C-alpha positions as CSV (number, residue, x, y, z in Angstrom):
1,M,0.0,0.0,0.0
2,A,1.8,3.1,-1.2
3,G,1.4,6.6,-0.1
4,L,1.9,6.2,3.6
5,S,5.1,5.5,5.5
6,L,4.8,3.5,8.7
7,L,7.3,3.6,11.6
8,F,6.9,1.1,14.4
9,E,8.9,2.4,17.5
10,S,9.7,0.8,20.8
11,F,10.5,2.9,23.9
12,A,10.8,2.8,27.7
13,Y,8.2,4.9,29.6
14,R,10.8,6.0,32.1
15,R,12.5,8.0,29.3
16,G,9.1,9.5,28.2
17,V,6.6,8.9,25.5
18,P,7.9,9.7,22.0
19,T,6.5,13.1,21.0
20,D,6.0,12.2,17.4
21,A,3.9,9.1,18.1
22,D,0.5,9.0,16.5
23,F,-0.5,5.8,18.4
24,V,0.9,4.6,21.7
25,F,0.3,1.1,23.0
26,D,1.3,0.2,26.5
27,A,3.0,-3.2,26.8
28,R,3.5,-3.1,30.5
29,V,0.4,-5.2,31.0
30,L,2.1,-8.2,29.3
31,P,4.4,-10.8,31.0
32,N,7.9,-9.4,31.4
33,P,10.9,-11.4,30.3
34,H,13.1,-9.2,32.5
35,W,12.1,-11.4,35.5
36,D,13.7,-14.5,33.8
37,A,17.4,-14.2,34.5
38,E,18.3,-16.0,31.3
39,L,16.2,-13.7,29.2
40,R,17.1,-10.4,31.0
41,P,20.2,-9.6,29.0
42,L,18.5,-10.3,25.7
43,S,16.1,-8.1,23.7
44,G,12.8,-8.6,21.9
45,R,14.8,-9.2,18.7
46,D,16.3,-12.4,20.2
47,A,14.7,-15.8,19.4
48,R,14.5,-16.9,23.0
49,V,12.6,-13.7,24.0
50,R,10.3,-14.0,21.0
51,D,9.6,-17.7,21.9
52,Y,8.8,-16.8,25.5
53,L,6.4,-14.0,24.4
54,D,4.9,-16.1,21.6
55,A,4.0,-18.7,24.2
56,Q,2.0,-16.3,26.3
57,P,-1.8,-16.3,25.4
58,E,-2.3,-12.7,26.5
59,V,0.6,-11.5,24.2
60,A,-1.0,-13.2,21.2
61,L,-4.4,-11.6,22.1
62,Y,-2.8,-8.2,22.6
63,A,-0.9,-8.3,19.3
64,S,-3.9,-9.5,17.4
65,Q,-6.1,-6.7,18.8
66,V,-3.5,-4.1,17.9
67,A,-3.1,-5.5,14.4
68,G,-6.9,-5.4,14.0
69,F,-7.0,-1.8,15.1
70,L,-4.2,-0.8,12.7
71,D,-5.7,-2.8,9.8
72,T,-8.9,-0.9,10.3
73,W,-7.6,2.6,10.8
74,L,-4.3,2.9,8.9
75,P,-5.9,2.7,5.5
76,K,-8.2,5.6,6.4
77,L,-5.2,7.7,7.4
78,R,-3.6,7.0,4.0
79,N,-6.8,8.3,2.4
80,E,-6.5,11.5,4.4
81,T,-3.3,12.4,2.6
82,R,-1.0,11.7,5.6
83,A,2.6,11.1,4.6
84,Y,3.6,9.0,7.7
85,V,2.3,7.4,10.9
86,T,4.3,6.4,13.9
87,V,3.0,3.6,16.1
88,A,4.9,3.3,19.4
89,F,5.0,0.5,21.9
90,G,6.2,1.3,25.5
91,C,7.3,-0.8,28.4
92,T,9.3,-0.4,31.6
93,G,12.9,-0.6,32.3
94,G,15.2,-0.5,29.3
95,G,12.5,-0.7,26.7
96,K,14.1,-3.8,25.3
97,H,11.8,-6.8,25.6
98,R,8.1,-6.4,25.2
99,S,8.1,-3.1,23.3
100,V,10.8,-4.3,20.9
101,Y,9.0,-7.6,20.3
102,L,5.7,-5.8,19.5
103,A,7.3,-3.3,17.2
104,E,9.1,-6.1,15.3
105,R,6.0,-8.2,15.2
106,L,3.7,-5.4,14.0
107,T,6.3,-4.4,11.4
108,G,6.1,-7.9,10.0
109,H,2.3,-7.8,10.1
110,A,2.2,-4.5,8.2
111,R,4.5,-5.9,5.5
112,E,2.3,-9.0,5.2
113,Q,-0.7,-6.7,4.7
114,G,1.0,-5.0,1.7
115,W,2.4,-1.9,3.3
116,E,5.5,-1.0,1.3
117,Q,7.1,1.8,3.3
118,V,7.6,0.3,6.8
119,A,10.5,0.9,9.2
120,T,11.3,-0.1,12.8
121,Y,13.1,2.0,15.4
122,H,14.1,0.9,18.9
123,R,14.7,4.2,20.7
124,E,16.5,2.6,23.7
125,Q,18.4,0.0,21.6
126,D,19.4,1.8,18.4
């Protein structure tokens, strides 16, 4: 889907909400890999963290509901002559597990839906 650039961003709430975010989703309600000592040093880009979060039913529900919301409303923004939309996911601590995982997962979903101009930015990691 041409005509609208999408940016999926992860962040840590302790450093503030990104000022350029059009949509902000709070991942602090989801299970936190930080509390598993083996997962703590990893990020949401690592397979072991992804596997952990993929195994949590509430994470699947959350991601599905956010995807449904975006699938419904992003095309309407494209029709309003918007050039770009930033979708941000926040969590606690270092902003490296849940928020990174969700930004990556929804980036993949957007590409699967046919969005052509899609990027990911991990504010606390990049």
